[in-house]
C-alpha atoms as one frame of an Amber mdcrd trajectory, in Angstrom:
protein
  -0.286   0.168   0.015   1.525   3.519  -1.006   1.601   6.331   0.936   2.941
   9.216  -0.363   4.783  12.575   1.384   2.105  14.880   0.664   0.356  14.004
   4.108   0.473  15.860   6.849   1.530  14.175   9.866  -0.161  15.544  13.013
   1.004  13.425  16.031  -1.867  13.853  19.331  -0.312  12.432  22.304  -2.886
  11.307  25.545  -1.853  12.869  28.220  -0.757  16.349  27.148  -1.705  19.345
  25.211  -0.375  19.886  21.951   2.139  23.090  21.767   2.639  24.986  18.123
   5.689  24.846  16.405   6.583  27.962  14.469   9.435  27.239  13.068   9.645
  26.775   9.483  10.804  23.344   8.196  11.667  23.482   4.330  12.590  20.207
   2.319  13.323  21.674  -0.871  11.720  18.822  -2.532   8.505  19.038  -4.432
   6.390  15.766  -5.430   3.633  16.108  -7.992   4.065  20.102  -7.912   3.500
  19.312  -3.538   5.316  19.956  -1.128   4.998  17.488   2.485   3.943  18.958
   5.955   4.382  18.229   9.447   3.219  19.199  12.475   3.804  17.927  16.236
   4.530  19.212  19.573   7.633  19.407  20.062  10.684  21.253  17.195  13.183
  18.415  17.417  10.741  15.795  16.520   9.512  18.109  14.377  12.277  18.307
  12.377  13.115  14.352  12.799  10.134  13.949  10.452  11.231  16.440   8.080
  14.141  14.813   7.537  12.885  11.498   7.213  10.818  12.704   4.357  13.884
  14.416   3.300  15.736  11.064   3.116  12.524   8.478   1.337  10.298   7.658
   3.777   6.620   8.265   3.287   4.470   9.830   6.306   3.563   6.785   8.474
   7.541   6.906   8.253   7.449  10.356   9.716   4.953   9.539  11.908   6.544
   6.804  13.977   9.915   9.001  13.676   8.370  11.381  15.371   7.024   9.566
  17.880  10.067   7.795  19.288  12.036  11.693  18.900   8.943  13.093  21.168
   9.697  10.059  23.754  12.696  11.580  24.148  11.733  15.827  23.718   8.122
  15.799  24.867   7.808  13.198  27.526   4.918  14.793  29.516   2.775  13.015
  26.257   4.738  11.232  23.349   6.636   8.728  25.728   6.851   5.296  25.225
   5.622   4.020  28.722   1.591   5.235  27.419  -0.431   4.806  24.097  -2.072
   6.611  21.896  -4.374   6.167  18.863  -3.610   6.593  14.907  -6.300   7.601
  12.167  -4.922   7.950   8.639  -5.980   8.431   4.864  -3.859   7.528   2.092
  -4.284   8.831  -0.897  -5.646   6.719  -2.832  -8.675   6.960  -0.101  -7.921
   4.118   2.243  -8.806   4.711   5.664  -7.975   2.883   8.859  -7.458   3.873
  12.746  -4.959   2.011  15.031  -5.512   1.406  18.896  -3.259   1.632  20.885
  -4.270   2.467  24.136  -3.013   1.486  27.203  -5.199  -1.580  28.731  -6.022
  -2.361  32.390  -3.716  -5.732  33.833  -6.201  -8.545  34.162  -5.693  -7.896
  38.086  -7.924  -4.620  37.671 -11.198  -4.789  39.450 -13.835  -2.171  39.193
 -13.737  -0.922  43.163  -9.541  -1.013  42.736  -9.768   2.611  43.840 -12.740
   2.384  46.378 -11.868   2.073  50.435 -13.960  -0.735  52.203 -16.855   1.174
  51.851 -17.092   2.958  49.189 -15.660   5.581  49.044 -12.920   6.962  46.487
  -9.100   6.859  47.955  -7.520   9.935  46.928  -5.079  10.282  44.227  -5.022
   5.789  44.195  -5.805   6.401  40.267  -3.631   9.612  39.652  -0.659   9.352
  41.725   0.231   5.660  42.378   1.577   2.815  40.285  -2.422   1.549  39.970
  -2.428   4.408  38.186  -0.290   3.148  35.398  -2.281   1.113  32.971  -0.306
  -2.291  30.330   1.885   0.592  27.992   0.693   0.416  24.013   2.998   2.821
  22.054   6.107   0.465  21.250   3.325  -1.811  19.601   1.304   0.921  18.117
   4.663   2.042  16.287   6.152  -1.653  15.120   2.098  -2.648  13.648   1.930
   0.646  12.260   4.962   0.251  10.803   4.871  -3.052   9.761   1.472  -2.667
   7.262   2.293   0.927   5.943   5.909   1.425   6.261   9.169   1.565   4.525
  12.503   2.672   6.033  13.635   0.281   8.346  12.840   0.357  11.683  15.988
   0.804  12.609  16.507   4.488  10.502  12.985   5.835  12.148  14.106   5.108
  16.263  17.942   6.273  15.448  17.390  10.395  15.543  15.282   9.494  19.071
  18.437   7.714  20.722  20.613  10.458  19.683  18.675  13.183  21.040  18.833
  11.351  24.098  22.418  10.384  23.928  22.856  14.413  22.773  20.585  15.913
  24.723  17.561  18.552  23.387  16.871  21.929  24.796  14.274  22.567  26.626
  11.536  24.688  24.927   9.579  28.053  27.239   6.636  26.286  27.387   8.842
  22.955  28.731  10.771  24.732  31.368   7.296  25.970  33.103   6.005  22.863
  33.562   9.368  21.659  34.330   9.395  24.037  36.930   5.990  23.163  38.484
   6.258  19.608  39.277  10.020  19.890  40.435   8.515  18.507  43.595   6.489
  15.834  42.658  10.024  14.603  40.749  11.279  14.150  43.964   8.508  12.778
  46.089   8.151   9.776  43.597  11.661   8.387  42.201  14.021   7.138  44.702
  17.002   7.859  41.690  18.216  10.314  40.375  16.765  11.584  37.196  16.819
  13.655  34.359  14.021  16.086  34.853  15.374  17.230  38.401  17.313  20.637
  37.943  19.875  20.559  40.483  19.158  23.179  43.118  17.790  25.716  40.027
  14.990  26.582  37.947  14.427  24.923  34.581  15.188  28.108  31.683  14.327
  27.707  27.750  17.606  26.535  26.009  18.461  24.123  28.842  20.026  20.282
  28.371  18.371  17.353  29.037  20.215  14.388  28.429  18.527  10.840  29.064
  21.303   8.391  29.031  18.766   5.825  30.416  16.313   5.976  28.262  18.682
   6.112  25.436  19.924   2.564  26.306  16.944   1.342  26.432  15.292   2.790
  22.625  19.257   1.023  21.910  18.111  -2.227  22.978  14.682  -1.824  21.509
  15.926  -1.250  18.057  18.554  -4.314  18.158  16.217  -6.487  19.662  12.466
  -5.009  18.196   9.637  -4.680  20.176   9.849  -7.917  22.425  12.289  -6.508
  23.845   9.698  -3.817  25.378   7.372  -6.527  26.419   9.462  -9.790  27.994
  13.142  -8.460  27.811  15.060  -6.687  30.186  12.564  -3.355  29.132   9.417
  -5.657  30.369  11.953  -6.621  33.545  12.782  -3.896  35.013   8.811  -2.295
  34.364   7.664  -4.820  36.343  10.525  -4.660  39.228   8.810  -0.931  39.465
   5.746  -2.122  39.370   6.499  -4.865  42.376   8.579  -1.846  44.398   4.965
  -0.014  43.866   2.859  -2.491  45.144   1.253  -2.159  41.079  -0.648  -5.100
  39.276   0.852  -4.933  35.905   3.057  -7.920  35.111   5.464  -9.785  32.217
   1.615 -11.741  31.299  -0.358  -7.877  30.893   3.145  -6.643  28.775   3.165
 -10.572  26.730  -0.292 -10.014  26.114  -0.851  -6.999  24.872  -1.816  -6.366
  21.202  -3.040  -3.580  19.573  -5.643  -3.208  17.098  -7.237  -1.943  13.792
 -10.434  -1.189  14.231 -12.752   0.856  11.489 -13.183   4.334  11.510 -16.127
   6.734  12.223 -16.976   8.061   8.859 -19.327  10.590   8.868 -20.658  13.800
   7.091 -21.111  17.711   7.673 -22.091  19.753   5.456 -19.721  19.007   2.484
 -17.112  17.375   4.222 -16.562  13.933   4.681 -15.086  13.220   8.567 -12.769
  10.080   9.307 -12.085   9.923  13.085 -11.262   7.609  15.620 -13.321   4.707
  17.156 -13.963   3.759  20.700 -12.491   3.098  22.763 -11.769   6.636  21.869
 -14.744   8.890  22.246 -13.773  11.639  20.021 -15.174   9.889  16.515 -18.412
   9.539  18.020 -18.199  12.711  19.975 -17.799  14.827  17.393 -19.990  13.045
  15.179 -22.970  14.301  17.999 -21.750  17.585  18.448 -21.008  18.294  14.939
 -24.883  16.817  13.958 -26.846  18.430  16.513 -25.128  21.754  15.951
């Protein structure tokens, strides 16, 4: 199935709000008189996507490389410990969606965030190991690549590894967020992490280097998604779960699978809308809202 670089790669990640990137990226090559467009939540990741297109990758390749890069430079939303959705339309009109949202562990129950009297346990669903779902991002990246990718996955992960090893510059918005959550970083991490500012406030342009993440990405690049779901990374994740009383198991990780779903397609005025079906509420809610309006 062919995709073309005339598709705009728009990546929206859960648990974060995309910030506008004003950096203009000129790829300098025209395809049938049209140029490609890349839009995402961090300028470094946008540059990665543009370079993938320039080097012969298709739009899905660019989207995959961007998400790997966002796992480094936009960790509040683009990380490999989360999940998401992909909605795509190919140049020939074919549409598809991929569900790689996080899933509840097998041991999860309806009352796991309640006390014996049925009351809500404050913060348990937000700030503890019980708040974590089985990650889907890595599965989603590999599944979308198997069906639509063109370049080798190693080439798509390589820019993210470089960003993690060499570091990236903090944007003004990120500096605000990093400073806002310093107390939480200290409270919830036993080991030193790269997001602590070491007795100073983060400022725009500061460099963040993530050597541990670089090593994780290198392992995944070498061994594939199985490394994340049953290899060393999986073992480290379960070790952390066990220290905090979490309920995700190796079986939960090994059994995770992304799911291709039929998109919700509807019309509004003279436009055809293609959107994500459940478990996302987006497609149904958008269609209902516009139809009522």
